[in-house]
C-alpha positions, 0 to 999 in steps of 0.5 A: 515468458509469464504474463504479469497480468495473468499473475496479478489476476490469479494472485490471492490477496494473502500473497499480495499482503506478504509482498506488501509487508516485504516492501514496507519492512525491507525483509521477507517473512523469514527475516532475510533482507530484500536486495535492492533488485528484489525490493524494486520488482516486488514494489512494482508487483504491489503497485500493479496489484493495487492498480488492477485489483484494489479500488483505492482512493486514499492519499498516495495510493495507486488508482485503477489508471495506475496514477498516484492519488494525491488529495489536496489539503482540504480533501484530507481535512474533510476525510479526517474531520471529527476524528480525534487524533489523541485524547488527554485525561485530566491526570495526564496534564 
């Protein structure tokens, strides 16, 4: 039986990106739709990769302990403070 930890440790980032895209879009690169079982297992691999190899601290990402990062409203405001969401020009008004 294949050790999933070894698979994750040896997985190139390009493969992770392809799996992530498949989970997000619900289809493989060739356009074929993921079955429910494929999507669930691919999502588990993506989450395990994120927990083990990516040191993520963004909202709703998986941290190194395998937990979902949930930032408070005030933390999110601090994170995006000063960033313009949209700009309007006078002719747009």
